[in-house]
C-alpha positions as CSV (number, residue, x, y, z in Angstrom):
1,M,0.0,0.0,0.0
2,N,2.8,2.4,0.9
3,R,4.4,1.6,-2.5
4,I,1.2,2.4,-4.3
5,I,0.9,5.7,-2.4
6,R,4.5,6.6,-3.2
7,T,3.9,5.7,-6.9
8,L,0.8,7.9,-7.1
9,A,2.6,10.7,-5.5
10,V,5.3,10.5,-8.1
11,F,2.7,10.5,-10.9
12,A,0.9,13.4,-9.3
13,A,4.2,15.4,-9.1
14,S,5.1,14.5,-12.7
15,A,1.6,15.6,-13.9
16,A,1.9,18.9,-12.0
17,V,5.3,19.6,-13.6
18,L,4.0,18.7,-17.1
19,G,0.9,20.8,-16.5
20,A,3.0,23.8,-15.4
21,Q,5.2,23.3,-18.5
22,A,2.2,23.2,-20.8
23,Q,0.8,26.4,-19.2
24,A,4.1,28.1,-19.6
25,Q,4.4,27.0,-23.3
26,A,0.8,27.8,-24.3
27,P,1.2,31.7,-24.2
28,A,4.5,31.4,-25.9
29,A,2.9,29.4,-28.7
30,R,0.1,31.9,-29.1
31,S,2.6,34.8,-29.1
32,D,3.7,33.5,-32.5
33,Y,0.3,34.5,-33.9
34,P,-0.2,34.9,-36.8
35,T,1.7,32.4,-38.8
36,K,-0.5,32.4,-41.8
37,P,-3.0,34.8,-43.6
38,I,-6.0,36.0,-41.7
39,R,-9.5,36.0,-43.4
40,V,-11.9,38.8,-42.6
41,V,-15.5,38.0,-43.6
42,V,-17.2,41.3,-44.4
43,T,-21.0,40.8,-44.3
44,F,-21.6,43.5,-47.0
45,P,-20.8,43.6,-50.7
46,P,-17.7,45.3,-52.1
47,G,-17.8,49.0,-52.4
48,G,-19.8,49.7,-49.2
49,S,-18.6,51.7,-46.3
50,S,-17.7,48.7,-44.1
51,D,-15.8,47.1,-47.0
52,A,-14.0,50.3,-47.8
53,V,-12.9,50.9,-44.2
54,V,-11.5,47.3,-43.8
55,R,-9.6,47.6,-47.0
56,M,-8.3,51.0,-45.9
57,L,-6.8,49.3,-42.8
58,L,-5.1,46.5,-44.7
59,P,-1.7,48.0,-45.5
60,R,-1.0,48.8,-41.9
61,L,-2.4,45.5,-40.6
62,N,-0.4,43.5,-43.1
63,D,2.8,45.3,-42.0
64,K,2.1,45.1,-38.2
65,L,0.8,41.5,-38.2
66,G,3.4,40.2,-40.6
67,Q,0.8,38.3,-42.5
68,Q,-1.7,39.1,-45.3
69,V,-5.2,40.0,-44.2
70,I,-7.7,38.9,-46.8
71,V,-11.2,40.3,-47.2
72,D,-13.9,37.8,-48.0
73,N,-17.3,39.5,-48.9
74,R,-20.3,37.4,-47.8
75,P,-23.4,39.7,-48.0
76,G,-27.0,38.7,-47.5
77,A,-29.8,38.1,-44.9
78,G,-28.9,41.2,-42.9
79,G,-25.4,39.9,-42.1
80,N,-26.5,36.4,-41.1
81,I,-24.8,34.6,-44.1
82,G,-21.4,36.0,-43.4
83,L,-21.6,35.8,-39.6
84,S,-22.7,32.2,-39.8
85,V,-19.4,31.4,-41.6
86,V,-17.5,33.1,-38.7
87,A,-19.5,31.3,-36.0
88,K,-18.6,27.9,-37.5
89,A,-14.9,28.7,-38.1
90,P,-12.1,27.4,-35.8
91,A,-11.5,29.6,-32.9
92,D,-7.8,30.2,-33.8
93,G,-7.8,33.9,-34.9
94,Y,-7.6,33.1,-38.6
95,T,-11.2,33.8,-39.5
96,L,-12.7,37.0,-38.3
97,G,-16.0,38.8,-39.1
98,V,-17.2,42.3,-39.7
99,G,-20.8,42.7,-38.8
100,A,-23.2,45.6,-38.1
101,A,-26.1,46.3,-35.8
102,G,-28.4,43.9,-37.7
103,G,-26.4,40.7,-37.5
104,L,-24.8,41.3,-34.2
105,T,-27.7,42.8,-32.2
106,A,-31.1,43.2,-33.9
107,N,-31.5,40.1,-36.1
108,V,-32.0,37.8,-33.2
109,S,-35.3,39.6,-32.6
110,L,-36.2,40.1,-36.2
111,Y,-35.8,36.5,-37.4
112,A,-37.8,33.6,-36.1
113,Q,-34.7,31.3,-36.6
114,M,-31.1,32.3,-36.5
115,P,-28.0,30.3,-37.7
116,F,-26.0,31.5,-34.7
117,D,-26.3,33.1,-31.3
118,P,-24.8,36.6,-31.6
119,I,-23.9,36.7,-27.9
120,K,-22.7,33.1,-27.3
121,D,-21.0,32.4,-30.7
122,F,-18.7,35.4,-31.0
123,K,-16.0,37.1,-29.1
124,P,-16.0,40.9,-29.7
125,V,-12.7,42.5,-30.7
126,T,-13.4,46.1,-31.4
127,M,-16.0,48.4,-32.9
128,L,-14.5,49.8,-36.2
129,A,-16.7,52.7,-37.2
130,A,-19.9,54.6,-36.3
131,I,-22.3,55.7,-39.1
132,P,-24.6,58.5,-37.9
133,F,-27.9,58.9,-39.8
134,V,-29.8,62.1,-40.6
135,I,-33.6,62.7,-40.7
136,I,-34.3,64.6,-43.9
137,G,-37.4,66.1,-45.5
138,H,-38.4,67.9,-48.6
139,P,-38.6,71.7,-48.1
140,S,-42.2,71.8,-49.3
141,L,-43.3,69.7,-46.3
142,G,-43.2,72.9,-44.2
143,P,-41.6,72.2,-40.8
144,K,-38.1,73.6,-40.3
145,N,-37.3,71.7,-37.1
146,L,-38.0,68.3,-35.5
147,R,-40.5,69.6,-32.9
148,D,-42.7,71.1,-35.7
149,L,-42.3,67.9,-37.7
150,I,-43.6,65.9,-34.8
151,A,-46.5,68.3,-34.3
152,L,-47.4,67.9,-38.0
153,A,-47.2,64.1,-37.7
154,K,-49.5,64.1,-34.6
155,A,-52.0,66.3,-36.5
156,Q,-52.0,63.8,-39.4
157,P,-51.6,60.4,-37.8
158,G,-50.7,57.6,-40.3
159,K,-50.4,60.0,-43.2
160,L,-46.7,61.0,-43.3
161,S,-44.4,58.5,-45.0
162,I,-40.7,58.1,-44.0
163,A,-38.3,56.2,-46.2
164,H,-35.4,54.1,-44.9
165,G,-32.7,51.9,-46.3
166,G,-34.4,48.6,-46.1
167,N,-36.4,46.3,-43.8
168,G,-34.4,45.4,-40.7
169,T,-31.6,47.9,-41.3
170,A,-30.4,50.3,-38.7
171,M,-32.2,53.1,-40.6
172,H,-35.5,51.1,-40.4
173,L,-35.0,50.7,-36.6
174,S,-34.1,54.4,-36.3
175,A,-37.4,55.3,-37.9
176,A,-39.3,52.9,-35.7
177,L,-37.6,54.3,-32.6
178,L,-38.5,57.9,-33.7
179,G,-42.1,57.0,-34.0
180,Q,-42.2,55.3,-30.7
181,M,-40.5,58.0,-28.7
182,A,-42.4,60.8,-30.4
183,E,-45.7,58.8,-30.1
184,V,-46.6,59.4,-33.7
185,R,-47.7,57.0,-36.5
186,L,-45.4,57.2,-39.5
187,V,-45.7,55.0,-42.6
188,E,-42.3,53.4,-42.9
189,V,-41.3,52.7,-46.5
190,P,-38.3,50.4,-47.3
191,Y,-35.9,51.3,-50.0
192,R,-32.9,49.4,-51.4
193,G,-30.4,51.6,-49.6
194,S,-29.9,55.2,-48.5
195,G,-29.1,56.6,-52.0
196,P,-32.5,55.8,-53.6
197,A,-34.4,57.0,-50.4
198,A,-32.6,60.3,-50.4
199,L,-33.2,60.8,-54.1
200,D,-36.9,60.2,-53.7
201,V,-37.1,62.8,-50.9
202,L,-35.1,65.2,-53.2
203,S,-37.6,64.7,-56.0
204,G,-40.6,65.0,-53.7
205,Q,-41.8,61.4,-54.2
206,I,-41.8,60.9,-50.4
207,P,-41.7,63.6,-47.7
208,L,-39.2,62.1,-45.2
209,A,-36.4,59.7,-44.8
210,V,-33.7,58.4,-42.4
211,V,-30.5,58.0,-44.5
212,D,-26.8,57.9,-44.0
213,L,-24.9,61.2,-44.2
214,P,-23.1,60.7,-47.6
215,S,-26.4,60.2,-49.3
216,A,-27.8,63.6,-48.3
217,L,-24.9,65.9,-47.3
218,Q,-24.5,67.8,-50.5
219,H,-28.2,68.3,-50.9
220,I,-28.5,69.5,-47.3
221,K,-25.6,72.0,-47.9
222,A,-27.3,73.2,-51.1
223,G,-30.6,73.8,-49.3
224,K,-32.5,71.2,-51.3
225,L,-33.2,69.0,-48.3
226,V,-34.1,70.0,-44.7
227,A,-32.0,68.2,-42.1
228,Y,-34.2,67.9,-39.0
229,A,-31.8,66.1,-36.8
230,V,-29.0,63.6,-36.6
231,T,-29.6,60.3,-34.9
232,S,-26.2,60.1,-33.0
233,P,-25.8,61.3,-29.4
234,Q,-23.4,64.1,-30.6
235,R,-23.6,66.6,-33.4
236,L,-21.6,65.9,-36.5
237,A,-18.5,67.9,-37.5
238,M,-19.9,68.0,-41.1
239,L,-23.3,69.4,-40.0
240,P,-22.5,71.3,-36.8
241,E,-25.6,73.4,-37.1
242,V,-28.0,70.4,-37.1
243,P,-29.1,69.2,-33.6
244,T,-29.3,65.7,-32.4
245,V,-32.7,64.1,-32.1
246,S,-32.2,64.2,-28.3
247,E,-31.5,67.9,-28.4
248,A,-34.3,68.6,-30.8
249,G,-37.1,67.3,-28.6
250,L,-36.7,63.6,-27.8
251,P,-34.1,63.3,-24.9
252,G,-32.3,60.0,-24.8
253,Y,-32.8,59.1,-28.4
254,D,-29.7,57.4,-29.9
255,S,-29.6,55.2,-33.0
256,T,-26.2,55.2,-34.5
257,G,-25.3,52.8,-37.2
258,W,-22.0,51.0,-36.7
259,F,-20.0,47.9,-37.7
260,G,-17.4,46.0,-35.7
261,L,-15.0,43.1,-35.6
262,V,-15.7,39.8,-34.0
263,A,-13.9,36.4,-33.7
264,P,-15.4,33.0,-33.1
265,A,-16.2,32.3,-29.4
266,G,-13.3,30.5,-27.7
267,T,-10.6,32.4,-29.5
268,P,-7.7,32.6,-27.0
269,Q,-7.5,35.9,-25.1
270,P,-3.9,36.7,-26.2
271,I,-5.0,36.6,-29.8
272,I,-8.1,38.8,-29.1
273,A,-5.8,41.3,-27.3
274,R,-3.3,41.3,-30.2
275,L,-6.1,41.9,-32.8
276,N,-7.6,44.6,-30.7
277,A,-4.3,46.4,-30.3
278,E,-3.5,46.3,-34.1
279,F,-7.0,47.2,-35.3
280,T,-7.4,50.1,-32.8
281,A,-3.9,51.4,-33.6
282,A,-4.8,51.4,-37.3
283,L,-8.1,53.2,-36.6
284,N,-6.2,55.8,-34.5
285,D,-3.9,56.7,-37.4
286,E,-4.6,60.3,-38.4
287,A,-4.5,59.7,-42.1
288,T,-6.9,56.8,-41.7
289,K,-9.2,58.9,-39.6
290,A,-9.3,61.6,-42.3
291,S,-10.0,59.1,-45.0
292,M,-12.8,57.4,-43.0
293,R,-14.5,60.8,-42.3
294,G,-14.3,61.5,-45.9
295,L,-16.6,58.5,-46.4
296,G,-19.0,59.8,-43.8
297,V,-18.1,57.3,-41.1
298,E,-16.5,58.0,-37.7
299,P,-13.6,55.9,-36.5
300,A,-14.6,54.0,-33.3
301,P,-11.7,52.1,-31.8
302,T,-13.0,50.3,-28.7
303,K,-11.7,48.3,-25.8
304,V,-12.9,44.6,-25.9
305,E,-14.9,44.8,-22.7
306,D,-16.6,48.1,-23.8
307,F,-17.6,46.6,-27.1
308,E,-18.9,43.5,-25.4
309,R,-21.1,45.6,-23.0
310,Y,-22.3,47.7,-25.9
311,L,-23.4,44.7,-27.9
312,Q,-25.4,43.3,-25.0
313,S,-27.0,46.7,-24.3
314,E,-28.0,47.2,-28.0
315,T,-29.4,43.7,-28.2
316,R,-31.8,44.5,-25.3
317,K,-32.7,47.9,-26.6
318,W,-33.6,46.8,-30.1
319,A,-35.5,43.8,-28.9
320,K,-37.9,46.2,-27.1
321,V,-38.2,48.4,-30.2
322,I,-38.8,45.5,-32.6
323,K,-41.4,43.9,-30.3
324,T,-43.3,47.2,-29.9
325,A,-43.2,47.8,-33.6
326,D,-44.0,44.2,-34.4
327,I,-41.3,44.0,-37.0
328,K,-40.7,40.5,-38.4
329,L,-38.4,39.2,-41.1
330,D,-38.5,35.7,-42.5
């Protein structure tokens, strides 16, 4: 019996030593990351703002990471197609995803069935950019500010139409949140993107729209469109005279479009930390910031834990808005 006890003690000591060696070696092995190209699945088609921003970061990322970062565009189903690829990928840091508010927060409430769980199946890395929207109207509508617009909508319940960039998009949800907080009934009309929606307001085909800034900026500056408010919590440098929705009469309103970087759940923390450091450094580069702002997007480098909390908060917020508005996508 004593011999057995002594033998087990030897085995236990050996196992402890081997375990300690393995723990000491694991971080060293991960510190070699990356040793091969990294694929970034972008859930939007080539040419869009998210695609353009990621490609803008590539030269710096390739240099700092020492490996090529490859963009793989997988658009469709509000981001679900591309993000499902990421959710099923090995959690080794070599497949990442760029998703927006839809795929990462709202779709779980919009779709009856989802191919992934946006909270459980991903590890947030960093937000990449914020895309503020602007509420615009045709000058012939009459109101010059948001309070007067809301008063008009209350006087004509269910008669004012507001265009947005497509069912389930952040612009759609922005319009729904506006109606709920202002307690007015607006007829929400989906378009295939901000551009067509802004053009129809410009031509007088529809009185109102929620669109991204690049689609409307030049027409606002020319006085051909009225900018009632921006949907972000702060005013925009490009439209400093236009108030936020919160300032203009609906305190607490915030509906900013954004897109961010995620990795499959289970990706080792040292890899997440490395990716966060390199992507946020690239976003903080002054030349990059200027180029992004030229596209109408605001750089939004974020700590991992802050991005994680934001995703959880936005998921809860939009679940309430979607349920109240009874929005469903199949």
